LODRENGU-833453 format. One line per field, with one value per residue: y, z, x of N, C-alpha, C in turn; residue number from 1; residue in one letter. Coordinates in nm, 4 decimals. Example, Ala and Ser with C-alpha at 12.3 -4.5 7.8 and 13.67 -1.06 7.14 Angstrom:
n_c2: c(-0.5690,-0.2250)
n_c3: c(0.7800,0.7080)
n_c1: c(1.3190,1.2850)
ca_c2: c(-0.4500,-0.1060)
ca_c3: c(0.7800,0.7140)
ca_c1: c(1.2300,1.3670)
c_c2: c(-0.3300,0.0030)
c_c3: c(0.7800,0.7870)
c_c1: c(1.3200,1.2900)
num: c(1,2)
residu: c(A,S)
END
This chain:
n_c2: c(7.5729,7.5315,7.7620,7.8351,8.0642,8.2014,8.1819,8.3217,8.5828,8.6389,8.6278,8.8464,9.0521,9.0161,9.0809,9.3532,9.4434,9.4382,9.2563,9.1366,9.1205,8.8510,8.7109,8.7769,8.6532,8.3868,8.3564,8.4049,8.1843,7.9828,8.0467,7.9971,7.7246,7.6121,7.5555,7.6066,7.8049,8.0005,8.0514,8.1620,8.3910,8.5282,8.5808,8.7539,8.9700,9.0382,9.1186,9.3446,9.5061,9.5339,9.6862,9.9217,10.0050,10.0581,10.2052,10.5262,10.7154,10.7463,10.7453,10.4780,10.5411,10.5861,10.4700,10.2790,10.1115,10.0253,9.8854,9.6743,9.5287,9.4752,9.2811,9.0506,8.6988,8.5246,8.2864,8.3309,8.5280,8.5100,8.6515,8.9081,9.1621,9.1721,9.2832,9.5562,9.5870,9.5030,9.6907,9.9159,9.8596,9.8681,10.1361,10.2687,10.1764,10.2811,10.5463,10.5771,10.4168,10.3954,10.2985,10.2625,10.3730,10.2078,9.9491,9.8529,9.8421,9.6437,9.4174,9.4075,9.3772,9.1270,8.9655,9.0214,8.9166,8.6459,8.5987,8.6458,8.5794,8.6446,8.5910,8.3122,8.2441,8.3754,8.2500,7.9957,8.0362,8.0933,7.8495,7.6790,7.7855,7.7345,7.4550,7.3886,7.4957,7.3382,7.0847,7.1038,7.1675,6.9353,6.7447,6.8319,6.7929,6.5102,6.4385,6.5382,6.3758,6.1274,6.1668,6.1730,5.9082,5.7768,5.6435,5.8673,6.2123,6.3440,6.3793,6.4617,6.5072,6.7728,7.0555,7.2856,7.5601,7.6349,7.3989,7.2533,7.4120,7.4249,7.1571,7.1154,7.1952,7.1058,6.9112,7.0265,7.3016,7.5189,7.7503,7.7642,7.9889,7.9259,7.9688,7.9956,7.9137,7.8301,7.9631,8.0779,7.8695,7.6878,7.4669,7.3864,7.0719,6.9255,6.8428,6.7678,6.6349,6.6709,6.5633,6.7720,6.8690,6.7483,6.8345,6.8445,6.9688,7.1771,7.0927,7.2063,7.0909,7.1390,7.1481,7.1532,7.1117,6.7968,6.8047,6.8018,7.0225,7.0848,7.2711,7.3539,7.4556,7.6074,7.7001,8.0059,8.0374,8.2400,8.2115,8.2497,8.1900,8.0390,8.1905,8.0510,7.7174,7.4146,7.0752,6.7745,6.7879,6.8757,7.1582,7.4199,7.6754,7.9312,8.1430,8.3953,8.4845,8.6912,8.5135,8.2720,8.0318,7.9588,7.6878,7.6028,7.3275,7.1299,6.9330,7.0894,7.3340,7.5930,7.8563,7.8559,7.7642,7.9766,8.1726,8.0680,8.0887,8.3678,8.4396,8.3176,8.4544,8.7099,8.6625,8.6010,8.8486,8.9940,8.8631,8.9401)
n_c3: c(8.6471,8.7378,8.7932,8.9073,8.7831,8.9847,9.2108,9.1136,9.0820,9.3490,9.4562,9.3318,9.4421,9.7089,9.6969,9.6478,9.8802,9.9073,10.0092,10.2568,10.6158,10.6986,10.4526,10.3642,10.5601,10.5094,10.2489,10.3018,10.4574,10.2669,10.0898,10.2539,10.2853,10.0311,9.8165,9.5370,9.4891,9.6526,9.5179,9.2818,9.3878,9.4661,9.2156,9.1151,9.2881,9.2124,8.9508,8.9942,9.1310,8.9285,8.7410,8.8826,8.8846,8.6145,8.4978,8.4769,8.7639,8.7498,8.7425,8.5728,8.2433,8.1483,7.9003,7.8630,8.0860,8.0319,7.7954,7.8845,8.0520,7.8678,7.7211,7.8631,7.9069,7.8218,7.9543,8.1866,8.3305,8.4084,8.4700,8.3334,8.4289,8.5502,8.4481,8.4700,8.7459,8.8303,8.7028,8.8360,9.0915,9.0506,8.9764,9.2098,9.3883,9.2789,9.3278,9.6050,9.7415,9.9414,9.8326,9.5414,9.2443,9.0251,9.1134,9.1193,8.8471,8.7828,8.8957,8.7461,8.4955,8.5212,8.5260,8.2708,8.1209,8.1740,8.0508,7.7823,7.4811,7.5429,7.8105,7.8151,7.7234,7.9171,8.1576,8.0908,8.0848,8.3566,8.4692,8.3519,8.4595,8.7334,8.7267,8.6324,8.8377,9.0560,8.9651,8.9467,9.2132,9.3439,9.2299,9.3295,9.6028,9.6036,9.5223,9.7347,9.9439,9.8524,9.8813,10.1575,10.2327,10.1230,10.1642,10.2083,10.1863,9.9722,9.6816,9.6748,9.9483,10.1483,10.3403,10.2396,10.0468,9.8237,9.7265,9.6737,9.4898,9.2409,9.1751,9.0465,8.7873,8.4510,8.5161,8.5419,8.3893,8.5415,8.7530,9.0761,9.3596,9.6534,9.9601,10.2692,10.5634,10.8162,11.0486,11.1257,11.2101,11.0174,10.8682,10.5621,10.4041,10.1757,9.8249,9.5488,9.2392,9.1046,8.8952,8.7634,8.6210,8.3876,8.3635,8.4626,8.7781,9.0234,9.3688,9.6891,10.0048,10.3334,10.6942,10.9964,11.3133,11.3563,11.1228,10.7713,10.5047,10.1822,9.9102,9.6164,9.2846,9.0165,8.6729,8.6327,8.4600,8.4292,8.6227,8.8706,9.2108,9.5167,9.8211,10.0615,10.1510,10.2429,10.2217,10.2768,10.5426,10.5112,10.4869,10.2481,10.1065,9.8749,9.6386,9.3962,9.2195,9.0025,8.7049,8.8181,9.0331,9.3711,9.5866,9.9049,10.1094,10.3728,10.6735,10.8832,11.1181,11.0126,11.0844,11.1379,10.8922,10.7299,10.8353,10.7583,10.4787,10.4535,10.5281,10.3214,10.0966,10.1491,10.1194,9.8500,9.7447,9.8176,9.6648,9.4164)
n_c1: c(10.0560,9.7065,9.4581,9.1413,8.8896,8.7488,8.9144,9.1361,9.0320,8.9701,9.2274,9.3478,9.1907,9.2600,9.5308,9.5082,9.3945,9.1160,8.9404,8.7060,8.7718,8.7320,8.7340,8.9892,9.1472,9.0827,9.1868,9.4577,9.5201,9.4843,9.6915,9.9105,9.8841,9.8799,10.1221,10.1483,9.9590,10.0660,10.3048,10.2035,10.0875,10.3151,10.4222,10.2316,10.2666,10.5266,10.4799,10.3230,10.5083,10.6935,10.5506,10.5198,10.7825,10.8406,10.6360,10.4685,10.3612,10.0645,9.7055,9.5331,9.4197,9.0741,9.0158,9.2174,9.1798,8.9207,8.9667,9.1199,8.9437,8.7483,8.8687,8.8545,8.8127,8.5100,8.4803,8.6087,8.4752,8.1488,7.9221,7.7282,7.7517,7.9917,8.2292,8.1793,8.1549,8.4109,8.5740,8.4877,8.5792,8.8578,8.8853,8.7980,8.9888,9.2245,9.1814,9.1551,9.3389,9.6357,9.8587,10.0764,9.9116,9.9351,9.9273,9.6711,9.6161,9.7958,9.6797,9.4426,9.5558,9.6719,9.4427,9.3479,9.5592,9.5338,9.2912,9.3460,9.5455,9.8100,9.8147,9.8149,10.0731,10.2220,10.1435,10.2249,10.4974,10.5421,10.4635,10.6500,10.8832,10.8400,10.8289,11.0855,11.2436,11.1544,11.2304,11.5128,11.5710,11.4800,11.6501,11.8941,11.8505,11.8250,12.0846,12.2324,12.1375,12.2242,12.4938,12.5106,12.4594,12.6654,13.0039,13.1682,13.0788,13.1960,13.4107,13.6696,13.8733,13.9363,14.0343,14.1198,14.0567,14.2010,14.2806,14.0487,13.8979,14.0588,14.0405,13.8023,13.8448,13.8168,13.6366,13.3915,13.2223,13.1791,13.3272,13.3529,13.3256,13.4989,13.4834,13.6703,13.5363,13.5921,13.6680,13.4350,13.2890,13.2088,13.3570,13.5268,13.5182,13.5518,13.4921,13.2729,13.1395,12.8247,12.5512,12.3280,12.0271,12.1128,12.3727,12.7162,12.7995,12.9630,13.0067,13.0448,13.1441,13.0579,13.0877,12.8976,12.9197,12.7850,12.6505,12.6058,12.6680,12.5782,12.6856,12.5695,12.6337,12.4813,12.4037,12.2269,12.0034,11.8186,11.6249,11.3850,11.4231,11.3144,11.4011,11.4229,11.3483,11.1785,11.2181,11.0852,11.1770,11.4365,11.6410,11.6627,11.8470,11.8743,12.0423,12.1234,12.4134,12.5530,12.5736,12.5272,12.3696,12.3498,12.3015,12.2387,12.2159,12.0897,12.0387,12.0665,11.9469,11.7176,11.7849,12.0659,12.1549,12.0794,12.2464,12.4926,12.4602,12.4473,12.7079,12.8479,12.7494,12.8513,13.1236,13.1258,13.0539,13.2787,13.4666,13.3904)
ca_c2: c(7.5345,7.5717,7.8348,7.8670,8.2078,8.2584,8.1966,8.4281,8.7114,8.6573,8.6564,8.9859,9.1373,9.0028,9.1579,9.4958,9.4757,9.4654,9.1535,9.1569,9.0533,8.7062,8.6605,8.7919,8.5486,8.2609,8.3523,8.3930,8.0440,7.9050,8.0747,7.9278,7.5794,7.5676,7.6107,7.6577,7.9321,8.0953,8.0895,8.2520,8.5178,8.5980,8.6315,8.8698,9.0803,9.0790,9.1924,9.4755,9.5833,9.5676,9.7964,10.0433,10.0482,10.1007,10.2897,10.6507,10.7071,10.8129,10.6493,10.4233,10.6106,10.5097,10.3927,10.1628,10.0209,9.9648,9.7879,9.5560,9.4496,9.4294,9.1656,8.9348,8.5818,8.4933,8.1727,8.3770,8.6024,8.4675,8.7512,9.0160,9.2880,9.1561,9.3789,9.6877,9.5888,9.4938,9.8203,10.0088,9.8321,9.9207,10.2814,10.3106,10.1485,10.3751,10.6788,10.5856,10.3380,10.4694,10.2414,10.3144,10.3447,10.1038,9.8152,9.8109,9.8044,9.5155,9.3118,9.3994,9.3254,8.9839,8.9035,9.0329,8.8229,8.5119,8.5872,8.6623,8.4922,8.6744,8.5221,8.1734,8.2340,8.4199,8.1435,7.8844,8.0703,8.0742,7.7066,7.6221,7.8307,7.6601,7.3152,7.3807,7.5177,7.2210,6.9733,7.1251,7.1584,6.7945,6.6749,6.8705,6.7211,6.3691,6.4266,6.5606,6.2561,6.0213,6.1937,6.1396,5.7636,5.7252,5.6383,6.0067,6.2977,6.4211,6.3052,6.5040,6.5497,6.8789,7.1745,7.3997,7.6060,7.6409,7.2621,7.2093,7.4861,7.3791,7.0184,7.1156,7.2244,6.9906,6.8255,7.1069,7.4310,7.6238,7.7712,7.8215,8.0503,7.8281,8.0426,7.9269,7.9653,7.7533,8.0525,8.1081,7.7455,7.6093,7.4270,7.3147,6.9366,6.8635,6.8792,6.6586,6.6763,6.6108,6.5914,6.8401,6.9137,6.6830,6.9021,6.8284,7.0950,7.1634,7.0918,7.2200,7.0263,7.2011,7.0831,7.2319,7.0030,6.6690,6.8291,6.8242,7.1251,7.0793,7.3947,7.3194,7.5754,7.5833,7.8185,8.0653,8.0164,8.3465,8.1460,8.3008,8.0814,8.0729,8.2107,7.9446,7.6135,7.2939,6.9579,6.6538,6.8125,6.9261,7.3005,7.4650,7.8203,7.9564,8.2820,8.4110,8.5783,8.6972,8.4154,8.1445,8.0161,7.8770,7.6171,7.5441,7.2314,7.0594,6.9120,7.1918,7.4173,7.6996,7.9765,7.8410,7.7546,8.1133,8.2404,8.0179,8.1482,8.5089,8.4447,8.2781,8.5659,8.8192,8.6262,8.6153,8.9919,9.0342,8.8059,9.0136)
ca_c3: c(8.7390,8.6968,8.8958,8.8554,8.7702,9.1131,9.2944,9.0562,9.1164,9.4936,9.4798,9.2921,9.5433,9.8292,9.6716,9.6537,10.0088,9.8860,10.0710,10.3958,10.7055,10.6952,10.3239,10.3595,10.6452,10.4381,10.1392,10.3590,10.4958,10.1443,10.0384,10.3408,10.2753,9.8932,9.7608,9.4011,9.5003,9.7101,9.4103,9.1911,9.4587,9.4572,9.0796,9.1029,9.3580,9.1292,8.8368,9.0445,9.1575,8.8002,8.6806,8.9579,8.8463,8.4760,8.4494,8.5529,8.8748,8.7186,8.7308,8.4384,8.1696,8.1340,7.7771,7.8845,8.1799,7.9620,7.6980,7.9584,8.0960,7.7500,7.6653,7.9513,7.8473,7.8755,8.0462,8.3138,8.4030,8.3515,8.4974,8.2356,8.4967,8.6248,8.4004,8.5259,8.8887,8.8445,8.6655,8.9437,9.2026,9.0149,8.9798,9.3494,9.4532,9.2286,9.3829,9.7500,9.8037,9.9753,9.7582,9.4055,9.1668,8.9249,9.1682,9.0730,8.7077,8.7778,8.9206,8.6290,8.3847,8.5416,8.4806,8.1265,8.0657,8.1813,7.9552,7.6448,7.4334,7.6150,7.9386,7.7982,7.7188,8.0455,8.2548,8.0498,8.1314,8.5009,8.4982,8.3132,8.5593,8.8561,8.7042,8.6249,8.9719,9.1386,8.9169,8.9883,9.3586,9.3817,9.1901,9.4251,9.7265,9.5853,9.5204,9.8729,10.0231,9.8086,9.9452,10.3001,10.2555,10.0701,10.2677,10.2326,10.1027,9.8787,9.5961,9.7183,10.0884,10.1778,10.4074,10.1747,9.9295,9.7106,9.6761,9.6250,9.3711,9.1171,9.1463,8.9572,8.6501,8.3629,8.5579,8.5224,8.3281,8.6411,8.8475,9.1931,9.4699,9.7627,10.0745,10.3929,10.6700,10.9371,11.1648,11.1634,11.2542,10.9038,10.7956,10.4354,10.4194,10.0474,9.7107,9.4600,9.1199,9.0858,8.7662,8.7860,8.4937,8.2868,8.3557,8.5803,8.8509,9.1431,9.5003,9.8018,10.1230,10.4599,10.8138,11.1135,11.4104,11.2875,11.0070,10.6417,10.4189,10.0417,9.8341,9.4743,9.2012,8.8832,8.5913,8.6841,8.3626,8.4486,8.6964,9.0049,9.3081,9.6517,9.9057,10.1609,10.1273,10.3240,10.1468,10.3602,10.6621,10.4783,10.4553,10.1269,10.0902,9.7451,9.5985,9.2670,9.2149,8.8616,8.6243,8.8901,9.1474,9.4776,9.6655,10.0280,10.1543,10.4922,10.7783,10.9841,11.1374,10.9135,11.1304,11.1168,10.7492,10.6786,10.8759,10.6680,10.3468,10.4618,10.5252,10.1874,10.0071,10.1751,10.0565,9.7051,9.7149,9.8292,9.5536,9.2945)
ca_c1: c(9.9506,9.5729,9.3847,9.0097,8.8673,8.7061,9.0338,9.2180,8.9716,8.9880,9.3686,9.3707,9.1285,9.3435,9.6523,9.4758,9.3337,8.9751,8.8575,8.6662,8.8674,8.7131,8.7795,9.1345,9.2050,9.0665,9.2830,9.5908,9.5376,9.5026,9.8260,10.0057,9.8678,9.8898,10.2466,10.1312,9.8888,10.1620,10.3971,10.1324,10.0718,10.4439,10.4379,10.1425,10.3336,10.6400,10.4248,10.2821,10.6300,10.7536,10.4763,10.5520,10.9165,10.8561,10.5278,10.4546,10.2673,9.9389,9.5952,9.5115,9.3135,8.9509,9.0198,9.3032,9.1141,8.8074,9.0171,9.1641,8.8292,8.6747,8.9378,8.8416,8.7490,8.3764,8.4907,8.6641,8.3726,8.0232,7.8198,7.7386,7.7833,8.1168,8.3282,8.1490,8.1890,8.5557,8.6312,8.4559,8.6713,8.9892,8.8789,8.7930,9.1174,9.3238,9.1546,9.1622,9.4456,9.7570,9.9683,10.0906,9.7907,9.9564,9.9048,9.5386,9.6289,9.8662,9.5817,9.3554,9.6337,9.6866,9.3188,9.3449,9.6558,9.4777,9.1826,9.3892,9.6516,9.9321,9.8062,9.8542,10.2186,10.2770,10.1239,10.3102,10.6322,10.5457,10.4576,10.7780,10.9791,10.8152,10.8650,11.2308,11.2968,11.1248,11.3121,11.6513,11.5773,11.4663,11.7721,11.9980,11.8203,11.8587,12.2302,12.2780,12.1068,12.3163,12.6229,12.5040,12.4616,12.7924,13.1077,13.2046,12.9933,13.2779,13.5037,13.8019,13.8699,14.0326,13.9825,14.1839,13.9825,14.2924,14.2912,13.9184,13.8544,14.1238,14.0022,13.6866,13.8872,13.8070,13.5252,13.2710,13.2542,13.1550,13.4374,13.2852,13.3989,13.5010,13.5387,13.7090,13.4502,13.6214,13.6718,13.2961,13.2249,13.1616,13.4778,13.5207,13.5734,13.5807,13.4097,13.2321,13.0663,12.6929,12.4885,12.2008,11.9700,12.1970,12.5012,12.8019,12.8116,13.0455,12.9433,13.1366,13.0877,13.0973,13.0356,12.8579,12.9106,12.7651,12.5655,12.6714,12.6084,12.6200,12.6638,12.5685,12.6347,12.4254,12.3779,12.1037,11.8954,11.7188,11.5176,11.3603,11.4225,11.2710,11.5183,11.4275,11.2495,11.1946,11.1743,11.0920,11.2561,11.5693,11.6340,11.7316,11.8593,11.9353,12.0590,12.1906,12.5249,12.5903,12.5014,12.5286,12.2812,12.4079,12.2009,12.2921,12.1157,12.1366,11.9391,12.0929,11.8279,11.7078,11.8540,12.2100,12.1810,12.0696,12.3699,12.5965,12.4371,12.4847,12.8540,12.8912,12.7177,12.9459,13.2503,13.1077,13.0590,13.4172,13.5425,13.3541)
c_c2: c(7.5842,7.6381,7.8708,8.0176,8.2713,8.2811,8.3095,8.5654,8.7414,8.6924,8.7996,9.0823,9.1331,9.0870,9.3073,9.5366,9.5032,9.3595,9.1939,9.0858,8.9015,8.6444,8.6681,8.6835,8.4133,8.2478,8.3377,8.2490,7.9567,7.9238,8.0011,7.7770,7.5257,7.6306,7.6695,7.7921,8.0386,8.1436,8.1868,8.3883,8.5983,8.6566,8.7547,8.9910,9.1310,9.1612,9.3325,9.5642,9.6261,9.6827,9.9279,10.0981,10.1109,10.1939,10.4165,10.6391,10.7845,10.7081,10.6020,10.5010,10.5214,10.4201,10.2661,10.0621,9.9502,9.8589,9.6592,9.4686,9.4016,9.3042,9.0406,8.8231,8.5607,8.3781,8.2152,8.4480,8.5751,8.5729,8.8673,9.1486,9.2829,9.2567,9.5145,9.6940,9.5841,9.6260,9.9227,9.9882,9.8889,10.0717,10.3328,10.2899,10.2467,10.5117,10.6863,10.5085,10.4255,10.4136,10.3006,10.2778,10.2349,9.9652,9.7637,9.7668,9.6706,9.4012,9.2956,9.3395,9.1756,8.9099,8.9065,8.9364,8.6819,8.4937,8.5920,8.5679,8.5159,8.6031,8.3784,8.1579,8.2747,8.3096,8.0215,7.9082,8.0493,7.9269,7.6396,7.6591,7.7506,7.5147,7.2981,7.3968,7.3942,7.1027,6.9856,7.1099,7.0133,6.7136,6.7067,6.8002,6.5743,6.3477,6.4452,6.4355,6.1382,6.0398,6.1528,5.9897,5.6988,5.7189,5.7771,6.0940,6.3807,6.3269,6.3404,6.5569,6.6533,6.9934,7.3014,7.4384,7.6095,7.5026,7.2187,7.2803,7.4397,7.2364,7.0123,7.1430,7.0974,6.8965,6.8947,7.2406,7.5465,7.6303,7.8388,7.8937,7.9586,7.8923,7.9516,7.9900,7.8917,7.8413,8.0873,7.9816,7.6594,7.5642,7.3550,7.1772,6.8684,6.9130,6.7557,6.7186,6.5995,6.6443,6.6445,6.8968,6.8702,6.7522,6.8732,6.9639,7.0730,7.1687,7.1030,7.1637,7.0906,7.1223,7.1879,7.1304,6.8704,6.6833,6.8577,6.9284,7.1087,7.2122,7.3616,7.4467,7.5386,7.7130,7.8731,8.0425,8.1214,8.2957,8.2064,8.1832,8.1311,8.0849,8.0973,7.8449,7.4979,7.1777,6.8351,6.6718,6.8630,7.0711,7.3332,7.6169,7.8461,8.1053,8.2855,8.5164,8.5806,8.5993,8.2771,8.1467,7.9182,7.8179,7.5542,7.4544,7.1488,7.0300,7.0013,7.2796,7.5408,7.8258,7.9685,7.8292,7.8932,8.1937,8.1982,8.0831,8.2958,8.5258,8.4158,8.3932,8.6818,8.7892,8.6372,8.7616,9.0431,8.9836,8.8796,9.1475)
c_c3: c(8.6860,8.8136,8.8374,8.8634,8.9026,9.2050,9.2449,9.0925,9.2646,9.5257,9.4419,9.3959,9.6737,9.8153,9.6866,9.7846,10.0007,9.9473,10.2116,10.4858,10.7020,10.5660,10.3125,10.4423,10.5755,10.3248,10.1907,10.4000,10.3736,10.0874,10.1209,10.3216,10.1343,9.8272,9.6214,9.4018,9.5571,9.6034,9.3140,9.2559,9.4533,9.3176,9.0568,9.1707,9.2765,9.0099,8.8785,9.0679,9.0268,8.7323,8.7512,8.9138,8.7078,8.4252,8.5340,8.6577,8.8513,8.7104,8.5872,8.3690,8.1561,8.0108,7.7944,7.9765,8.1136,7.8635,7.7667,7.9949,7.9784,7.6920,7.7497,7.8823,7.9060,7.9741,8.1830,8.3964,8.3367,8.3685,8.4004,8.2988,8.5654,8.5804,8.4643,8.6718,8.9095,8.8111,8.7739,9.0616,9.1741,9.0248,9.1227,9.4173,9.4082,9.2914,9.5313,9.8134,9.8330,9.9021,9.6188,9.3242,9.0662,8.9816,9.1283,8.9283,8.6944,8.7988,8.8016,8.5105,8.3972,8.4942,8.3284,8.0599,8.0647,8.0752,7.8112,7.6075,7.5065,7.7482,7.9269,7.7988,7.8505,8.1501,8.2205,8.0959,8.2817,8.5365,8.4649,8.4144,8.6876,8.8418,8.7016,8.7620,9.0596,9.0969,8.9640,9.1389,9.4045,9.3439,9.2864,9.5583,9.7156,9.5877,9.6603,9.9581,9.9816,9.8715,10.0918,10.3255,10.1971,10.1841,10.3076,10.1408,10.0013,9.7960,9.6286,9.8605,10.1118,10.2485,10.3464,10.0490,9.8055,9.6536,9.6107,9.4954,9.2438,9.0785,9.0490,8.8118,8.5652,8.3979,8.5408,8.4636,8.4243,8.7363,8.9724,9.2864,9.5909,9.8870,10.1920,10.5073,10.8017,11.0613,11.2139,11.2026,11.1435,10.8213,10.6644,10.4557,10.2864,9.9372,9.6293,9.3375,9.1157,8.9457,8.7927,8.6541,8.3777,8.2667,8.4799,8.6475,8.9766,9.2708,9.6050,9.9261,10.2483,10.5758,10.9166,11.2219,11.3345,11.1599,10.8824,10.5621,10.2791,9.9756,9.6862,9.3923,9.0617,8.8046,8.6277,8.5925,8.3749,8.5266,8.8350,9.1014,9.4417,9.7400,10.0057,10.1323,10.2213,10.2446,10.2352,10.4795,10.6371,10.4329,10.3315,10.1252,9.9585,9.7183,9.4673,9.2775,9.0714,8.7819,8.6879,9.0054,9.2454,9.5609,9.7862,10.0868,10.2691,10.5832,10.8982,10.9979,11.0471,10.9540,11.1036,10.9682,10.6838,10.7146,10.7873,10.5301,10.3454,10.4560,10.3855,10.0881,10.0257,10.1117,9.9046,9.6646,9.7204,9.7146,9.4244,9.2885)
c_c1: c(9.8163,9.5018,9.2492,8.9862,8.8271,8.8249,9.1217,9.1641,8.9874,9.1325,9.4023,9.3133,9.2077,9.4700,9.6279,9.4094,9.1853,8.8831,8.8164,8.7666,8.8547,8.7629,8.9312,9.2031,9.1963,9.1667,9.4248,9.6191,9.5593,9.6435,9.9301,10.0018,9.8882,10.0125,10.2297,10.0590,9.9815,10.2604,10.3301,10.1129,10.2010,10.4635,10.3506,10.2059,10.4515,10.5921,10.3852,10.4033,10.6951,10.6836,10.5056,10.6870,10.9204,10.7472,10.5157,10.3464,10.1405,9.8295,9.5799,9.4001,9.1912,8.9559,9.1021,9.2366,8.9974,8.8540,9.0600,9.0459,8.7453,8.7362,8.9228,8.7659,8.6108,8.3805,8.5407,8.5595,8.2380,7.9136,7.8357,7.7726,7.9192,8.2213,8.3075,8.1877,8.3397,8.6213,8.6064,8.5501,8.8098,8.9913,8.8796,8.9271,9.2248,9.3068,9.1866,9.2769,9.5652,9.8770,9.9724,9.9693,9.8103,9.9358,9.7684,9.5440,9.6992,9.7700,9.4896,9.4289,9.6538,9.5625,9.3125,9.4407,9.6012,9.3712,9.2280,9.5014,9.7815,9.9327,9.8499,10.0046,10.2815,10.2641,10.2079,10.4532,10.6449,10.5482,10.5903,10.8859,10.9656,10.8590,11.0156,11.2929,11.2762,11.2102,11.4556,11.6647,11.5690,11.5898,11.8868,11.9764,11.8600,12.0099,12.2882,12.2554,12.1945,12.4528,12.6249,12.5126,12.5873,12.8947,13.1575,13.1197,13.0709,13.3648,13.6482,13.7894,13.9785,13.9630,14.0406,14.1070,14.0706,14.3212,14.1604,13.8807,13.9244,14.0842,13.8852,13.7240,13.8837,13.6936,13.3907,13.3118,13.2337,13.2732,13.3811,13.3810,13.3852,13.5605,13.5727,13.6288,13.4743,13.6185,13.5323,13.2190,13.1690,13.2818,13.4462,13.5832,13.6004,13.4890,13.3736,13.1642,12.9346,12.6429,12.3478,12.1509,12.0591,12.3315,12.5846,12.8232,12.8947,12.9628,13.0534,13.0691,13.1474,13.0372,12.9945,12.8260,12.8936,12.6826,12.6502,12.5944,12.6647,12.5874,12.6805,12.5570,12.5860,12.4190,12.2406,11.9845,11.7851,11.5978,11.5059,11.3518,11.3686,11.3944,11.5337,11.3163,11.2794,11.1369,11.1948,11.1853,11.3966,11.5567,11.7178,11.7305,11.9309,11.9445,12.1366,12.2985,12.5770,12.5070,12.4994,12.4288,12.3449,12.2939,12.2697,12.1841,12.1709,12.0189,11.9678,11.9699,11.8350,11.7831,12.0035,12.2429,12.1719,12.1938,12.4862,12.5832,12.4769,12.6368,12.9069,12.8685,12.8152,13.0820,13.2419,13.1159,13.2019,13.5020,13.5159,13.4221)
num: c(1,2,3,4,5,6,7,8,9,10,11,12,13,14,15,16,17,18,19,20,21,22,23,24,25,26,27,28,29,30,31,32,33,34,35,36,37,38,39,40,41,42,43,44,45,46,47,48,49,50,51,52,53,54,55,56,57,58,59,60,61,62,63,64,65,66,67,68,69,70,71,72,73,74,75,76,77,78,79,80,81,82,83,84,85,86,87,88,89,90,91,92,93,94,95,96,97,98,99,100,101,102,103,104,105,106,107,108,109,110,111,112,113,114,115,116,117,118,119,120,121,122,123,124,125,126,127,128,129,130,131,132,133,134,135,136,137,138,139,140,141,142,143,144,145,146,147,148,149,150,151,152,153,154,155,156,157,158,159,160,161,162,163,164,165,166,167,168,169,170,171,172,173,174,175,176,177,178,179,180,181,182,183,184,185,186,187,188,189,190,191,192,193,194,195,196,197,198,199,200,201,202,203,204,205,206,207,208,209,210,211,212,213,214,215,216,217,218,219,220,221,222,223,224,225,226,227,228,229,230,231,232,233,234,235,236,237,238,239,240,241,242,243,244,245,246,247,248,249,250,251,252,253,254,255,256,257,258,259,260,261,262,263,264,265,266,267,268,269,270,271,272)
residu: c(X,X,X,X,X,X,X,X,X,X,X,X,X,X,X,X,X,X,X,X,X,X,X,X,X,X,X,X,X,X,X,X,X,X,X,X,X,X,X,X,X,X,X,X,X,X,X,X,X,X,X,X,X,X,X,X,X,X,X,X,X,X,X,X,X,X,X,X,X,X,X,X,X,X,X,X,X,X,X,X,X,X,X,X,X,X,X,X,X,X,X,X,X,X,X,X,X,X,X,X,X,X,X,X,X,X,X,X,X,X,X,X,X,X,X,X,X,X,X,X,X,X,X,X,X,X,X,X,X,X,X,X,X,X,X,X,X,X,X,X,X,X,X,X,X,X,X,X,X,X,X,X,X,X,X,X,X,X,X,X,X,X,X,X,X,X,X,X,X,X,X,X,X,X,X,X,X,X,X,X,X,X,X,X,X,X,X,X,X,X,X,X,X,X,X,X,X,X,X,X,X,X,X,X,X,X,X,X,X,X,X,X,X,X,X,X,X,X,X,X,X,X,X,X,X,X,X,X,X,X,X,X,X,X,X,X,X,X,X,X,X,X,X,X,X,X,X,X,X,X,X,X,X,X,X,X,X,X,X,X,X,X,X,X,X,X,X,X,X,X,X,X)
END
């Protein structure tokens, strides 16, 4: 995605709690209304958390902070005094914030990444990740909808997990866990194979009253996924278990679909 330099600086300041109440409210609204900006905000938060995990809890040295801001692209900051003001903000935040001092460095580092060559590759990675996730999610949605308009949403009809799971042998290289959740109100009704990201993958089909739930299993590809999403009124819940990602998709309301996902995850943990 493309984020202009002003928005990037505002997002960093928002992340560090440095905006005025009015500016913070405006940025929060933008994040809620712009999915791409929200995704970038999550990545910034992940970067900050990652730095807290791996770096010591000490303020950034003046030399390091100066080097970061000295590397900023002229196209990113046009004002000749901007580096000084930005460095001052980071210094003040590191001294007075109640949060980990490395969060300020994370914001500064994000700006530095954008301005330097490393930023290009980092943003390219984020964009590629977002594109891959969106592509896979859309393909799964399309396959789910095709199943709904077909005579039956499955290739094999069975409520027995011991029948459905072996059916995938030879049809896909993924061996999914197929829990029996009938006692909890989510009976298994069958399975099918969909082609996602040019690979055949297993899909378990469950029911909740008149609603169909498709559980598609893909290779994780080290891809961060949104836990919950809504696409054209259809709810998607995804999670990763080991090297597999599970996608539960249905027009069932989000609360019940989340409950189903929680039950499924618990069974996966028990199977592990």
